C-alpha positions, 0 to 999 in steps of 0.5 A: 597456489591451488588454494588461492585459485579454489578461494578465487573461484568461490568468490567468482561463483558467489559474485556471479550469484549475487549479480543474478538475483540483485535486480530483484532487490533494486525496488521495492515492489507490491504486486496485486496479489500482495506478493513482492519485495521491500528492499532493507534500504527502504525498510530502514528508511521508513523506520528510521533505522540503521542496519544493526537495528534492522538485522535485530528487529527483522522477525519482529516486522510486520507489512500492511497494504492500505488502499482507499477508494472514492465513490463520489455522488452528485445530483441536483435538486429543484424548487418547484415553480421557481428557476432555483437549482442547487447542486449537491454532492457526497463522497463515500470514502472506502479505506481497506487495510490488509496484512501481507506475509513476509520473510526476512531475506538474507544472503548466505553470509546472513546479511539482511537484503530485504523482505519478501512478501509472499500475499495477503495474509487474511488480516484486515479491516474496512471502513467506509465514511460518508462525507456530504449529505445523504445520497439523492437528498434535497435541502428540505421538503420544498425541493425535489430531486431533478429526474436523471441529475444523478452522476457516480464517479469512482476513483481507486487509489494506489495501494500504500505499503507500510511496515509495522513495528510496535503497533505503528505504521510506517510508510515504504515507498514503492518503486 
C-alpha cells in the first residue's frame, strides 16, 4: 500500500510541475532581443515532420529571425516655364537576417516540447535594394526638383522567425 501511495504522490508531483511550466510552451514567441520559445508543434508544422523526425533532428536545427524595413522617399520635379509637375518615388528595402541561439527543451522523461531561444548569436546578413529612380533625381536635365517637396516615410515590418534544416528556411508561426 505504501508503494502505491508513493507512486501516486510522485505522479501528482510530476503533474503539478507540468502544469506550472506548460503556459511557457503555449505559444511560440520571439522577443526583441532574440529570446523566446518555439513550441515543438510549431516546429513540426513548419518542417512538415512528425514527433519522431523532430526528436531525431532537434540538435541539428537552427533558427533565424528576418526583418524587413522600407524607407519610401517621394519628391516632385517641375519643367520650368510649364505647369508640368511629375511625382516620383523610390523605396529602399532593407532585409536583415540574424541567427538565434537555441537549445532543445525536453521534459525529464525526454519528451521534446520545443526550443528555448537564447538570443541573437552574432551570425547575420543584411541587404539593401533600391526600387525606383535615384532619390531627388528628375526625368532629364530639363526638369528641376521642386524645393521642399521631399517626403520620407519609414515602415518596419515584424520579424519573421524561421527554422533552418539543410540550409532551407521554413517560416515558424509566432504568437
